Backbone as JSON, one array per atom type, in Angstrom:
{
  "sequence": "MKITNKTTDQQDIKICNYKNDDHVAIIPVGAGVFSVASGKTHTWEPIPGEGQTNYHVKVFHAEFIDKLLCEAYNVGVNVNVVVQGGQGDYKMVIVPVT",
  "N": [[0.86, -1.17, 0.0], [0.65, 2.11, -0.95], [0.77, 5.32, 0.31], [-0.07, 8.65, -0.2], [0.36, 12.0, 0.74], [-1.53, 14.52, -0.18], [-2.78, 16.72, 0.81], [-3.94, 20.09, 1.4], [-3.47, 21.53, 3.66], [-2.24, 20.1, 5.69], [0.65, 19.43, 7.22], [1.78, 17.06, 8.1], [0.35, 13.82, 8.08], [-1.21, 11.33, 10.03], [-1.32, 7.89, 9.76], [-3.3, 5.07, 10.4], [-3.65, 1.65, 10.36], [-6.07, -0.84, 10.53], [-7.49, -4.08, 11.3], [-10.09, -5.21, 9.17], [-12.31, -6.37, 10.44], [-12.19, -5.36, 12.97], [-14.13, -3.6, 14.73], [-14.05, -1.71, 16.72], [-11.64, -0.44, 16.45], [-9.25, 0.36, 17.88], [-6.7, -0.64, 18.38], [-4.12, -0.62, 16.22], [-2.92, -2.72, 13.49], [0.14, -4.66, 13.56], [2.97, -2.67, 13.02], [1.42, -0.83, 11.71], [1.12, 1.94, 11.97], [1.99, 5.14, 11.03], [3.54, 8.18, 9.8], [2.97, 10.59, 7.2], [4.54, 12.99, 5.38], [3.68, 16.21, 3.98], [3.12, 16.15, 0.52], [4.63, 13.88, 0.19], [5.2, 10.3, -0.19], [4.47, 7.22, 1.36], [5.4, 3.87, 1.6], [3.78, 0.98, 2.64], [3.84, -2.23, 4.05], [2.18, -5.12, 5.19], [2.92, -7.07, 8.14], [4.58, -10.1, 7.52], [2.67, -13.1, 7.27], [0.45, -12.23, 8.61], [-2.03, -12.51, 7.49], [-4.0, -10.84, 6.43], [-5.66, -9.21, 3.77], [-6.99, -6.94, 3.2], [-7.64, -3.73, 4.65], [-8.83, -1.54, 7.27], [-8.5, 1.75, 7.0], [-7.47, 4.64, 8.64], [-7.14, 8.16, 8.68], [-5.44, 10.7, 10.31], [-5.11, 13.96, 11.87], [-2.44, 14.5, 13.74], [-2.58, 14.97, 17.16], [-2.77, 15.76, 20.71], [-5.07, 14.39, 21.4], [-5.88, 12.62, 18.76], [-7.22, 13.92, 15.68], [-9.68, 12.77, 13.59], [-9.51, 12.67, 10.11], [-10.34, 11.37, 7.74], [-11.59, 8.15, 6.57], [-11.46, 4.72, 5.38], [-12.82, 1.58, 4.48], [-11.9, -1.85, 3.72], [-9.51, -1.53, 2.22], [-7.17, -2.48, -0.03], [-3.98, -4.21, -0.06], [-2.38, -3.88, -2.3], [-2.55, -1.2, -3.52], [-2.67, 2.28, -4.47], [-3.02, 4.99, -2.39], [-4.34, 8.15, -2.16], [-4.42, 10.9, -0.19], [-6.48, 13.6, -0.05], [-7.55, 17.07, -0.07], [-8.68, 19.7, 2.17], [-9.14, 22.28, 4.69], [-10.94, 21.07, 6.49], [-12.32, 19.23, 4.93], [-11.76, 16.22, 3.78], [-10.56, 13.42, 1.84], [-10.02, 10.03, 0.69], [-8.53, 8.84, -2.17], [-8.54, 5.94, -3.9], [-6.56, 3.89, -5.81], [-6.1, 1.09, -7.79], [-3.04, -0.73, -8.18], [-1.47, -1.03, -11.26]],
  "CA": [[0.0, 0.0, 0.0], [1.38, 3.38, -0.99], [-0.11, 6.41, 0.74], [0.49, 9.95, -0.53], [-0.28, 13.15, 1.38], [-1.75, 15.64, -1.12], [-3.66, 17.69, 1.46], [-3.48, 21.47, 1.22], [-3.22, 22.21, 4.93], [-1.71, 19.17, 6.69], [2.07, 19.19, 7.03], [1.93, 15.62, 8.31], [-0.86, 13.08, 8.42], [-0.94, 10.07, 10.72], [-2.09, 6.79, 9.18], [-3.45, 3.89, 11.24], [-4.29, 0.54, 9.66], [-6.72, -1.78, 11.43], [-8.16, -5.2, 10.65], [-11.45, -4.84, 8.76], [-13.32, -6.85, 11.38], [-12.0, -4.68, 14.26], [-15.1, -2.51, 14.67], [-13.71, -0.7, 17.72], [-10.49, 0.24, 15.83], [-8.41, 1.02, 18.89], [-5.33, -1.14, 18.28], [-3.72, -0.87, 14.82], [-2.15, -3.93, 13.24], [1.58, -4.49, 13.74], [3.66, -1.74, 12.11], [0.4, -0.14, 10.94], [1.0, 3.36, 12.34], [3.1, 5.9, 10.48], [3.22, 9.53, 9.35], [3.34, 10.93, 5.83], [4.71, 14.44, 5.24], [3.02, 16.84, 2.85], [3.75, 15.93, -0.77], [5.44, 12.66, 0.22], [4.54, 8.99, -0.28], [5.01, 6.18, 2.23], [5.01, 2.51, 1.22], [3.55, 0.14, 3.81], [3.54, -3.64, 3.83], [1.84, -5.77, 6.46], [3.86, -8.05, 8.68], [4.35, -11.4, 6.89], [1.92, -14.07, 8.04], [-0.68, -11.63, 9.32], [-3.23, -13.11, 6.91], [-4.97, -9.84, 6.02], [-5.44, -8.66, 2.43], [-7.66, -5.64, 3.18], [-7.55, -3.06, 5.94], [-9.6, -0.34, 7.59], [-7.47, 2.79, 7.08], [-7.9, 5.92, 9.19], [-6.17, 9.26, 8.51], [-5.6, 11.64, 11.41], [-4.22, 15.07, 12.19], [-1.89, 14.08, 15.03], [-2.69, 15.91, 18.27], [-2.82, 15.04, 21.98], [-6.15, 13.47, 21.02], [-5.86, 12.72, 17.29], [-8.45, 14.33, 15.0], [-9.93, 11.97, 12.4], [-9.74, 13.45, 8.9], [-11.14, 10.52, 6.85], [-11.32, 6.73, 6.72], [-12.01, 3.84, 4.35], [-12.77, 0.14, 4.77], [-11.55, -2.76, 2.63], [-8.42, -0.99, 1.4], [-6.26, -3.56, -0.34], [-2.54, -3.99, 0.13], [-1.76, -3.5, -3.58], [-3.21, -0.01, -4.05], [-2.15, 3.62, -4.17], [-4.01, 5.8, -1.68], [-3.98, 9.56, -2.16], [-5.25, 11.67, 0.74], [-6.65, 14.92, -0.65], [-8.49, 17.99, 0.55], [-8.22, 20.71, 3.12], [-10.17, 23.09, 5.34], [-11.92, 20.21, 7.14], [-12.96, 18.33, 3.96], [-10.7, 15.34, 3.31], [-11.01, 12.14, 1.29], [-8.99, 9.14, 0.17], [-8.74, 8.33, -3.53], [-7.86, 4.65, -3.92], [-6.33, 3.47, -7.18], [-5.36, -0.18, -7.84], [-1.74, -0.71, -8.87], [-1.57, -1.79, -12.51]],
  "C": [[0.9, 1.23, 0.0], [0.4, 4.49, -0.65], [0.61, 7.73, 0.52], [-0.32, 11.05, 0.14], [-0.35, 14.31, 0.39], [-2.73, 16.64, -0.52], [-3.08, 19.09, 1.29], [-3.1, 22.15, 2.53], [-2.71, 21.29, 6.04], [-0.25, 18.89, 6.39], [2.39, 17.7, 7.14], [0.56, 15.02, 8.59], [-0.42, 11.78, 9.09], [-1.87, 9.02, 10.15], [-2.12, 5.65, 10.19], [-4.23, 2.84, 10.46], [-4.8, -0.47, 10.68], [-7.25, -2.96, 10.62], [-9.58, -4.77, 10.32], [-12.5, -5.25, 9.78], [-13.15, -6.28, 12.79], [-12.89, -3.44, 14.27], [-14.84, -1.41, 15.7], [-12.55, 0.15, 17.22], [-9.68, 1.05, 16.84], [-6.95, 0.62, 18.73], [-4.99, -1.43, 16.82], [-2.95, -2.18, 14.7], [-0.67, -3.63, 13.41], [2.19, -3.63, 12.65], [2.67, -0.94, 11.27], [0.15, 1.3, 11.32], [2.23, 4.09, 11.81], [2.6, 7.28, 10.06], [3.69, 9.72, 7.91], [3.39, 12.46, 5.73], [4.0, 14.95, 3.99], [3.81, 16.64, 1.56], [4.58, 14.65, -0.87], [4.56, 11.41, 0.14], [5.25, 8.02, 0.65], [4.5, 4.83, 1.73], [4.91, 1.67, 2.48], [3.22, -1.28, 3.37], [3.21, -4.27, 5.17], [2.93, -6.75, 6.88], [3.56, -9.4, 8.02], [3.61, -12.36, 7.84], [0.71, -13.52, 8.77], [-2.02, -12.13, 8.77], [-4.3, -12.13, 6.47], [-4.64, -9.36, 4.61], [-6.08, -7.29, 2.29], [-7.67, -5.06, 4.59], [-8.55, -1.91, 6.04], [-8.55, 0.74, 7.85], [-8.1, 4.08, 7.6], [-6.77, 6.93, 9.03], [-6.47, 10.3, 9.58], [-4.68, 12.85, 11.26], [-3.74, 14.73, 13.6], [-1.94, 15.22, 16.04], [-2.6, 15.1, 19.56], [-3.93, 14.0, 21.9], [-6.29, 13.65, 19.51], [-7.23, 13.1, 16.74], [-8.6, 13.54, 13.71], [-10.24, 12.88, 11.22], [-10.62, 12.67, 7.92], [-10.77, 9.06, 7.11], [-11.95, 5.96, 5.58], [-11.83, 2.39, 4.8], [-12.36, -0.61, 3.51], [-10.51, -2.19, 1.67], [-7.39, -2.11, 1.21], [-4.8, -3.19, -0.15], [-1.89, -3.46, -1.15], [-2.5, -2.33, -4.23], [-2.37, 1.22, -3.75], [-3.28, 4.4, -3.53], [-3.5, 7.24, -1.68], [-4.95, 10.27, -1.23], [-5.26, 13.1, 0.24], [-7.57, 15.78, 0.22], [-7.82, 18.97, 1.48], [-9.4, 21.43, 3.72], [-11.3, 22.23, 5.93], [-12.64, 19.24, 6.22], [-11.88, 17.47, 3.3], [-11.3, 14.05, 2.76], [-9.8, 11.34, 0.84], [-9.42, 8.71, -1.23], [-7.89, 7.07, -3.62], [-7.8, 4.15, -5.36], [-5.56, 2.14, -7.16], [-4.05, -0.01, -8.61], [-1.89, -1.56, -10.12], [-0.22, -2.25, -12.99]]
}
């Protein structure tokens, strides 16, 4: 999964990946928490043997209590995710890798 920060007003975004069936979404999967600087792309791969092919991805503005910007379910491992928007209106554009 490649995640790119194309927001207009977020210097850094915090990404948390959860199992799709984790409806509480409190504990991210192993190595599933990272930051992406503005204009940068981060490549993430799940820990081998985890057995997950899709994830629940949440994007936050990191604070003492993180502020949720957007989220998406069933995000595959082999996709490009572009986080776009600004001024409180954010979205993820998910494009399969070809």
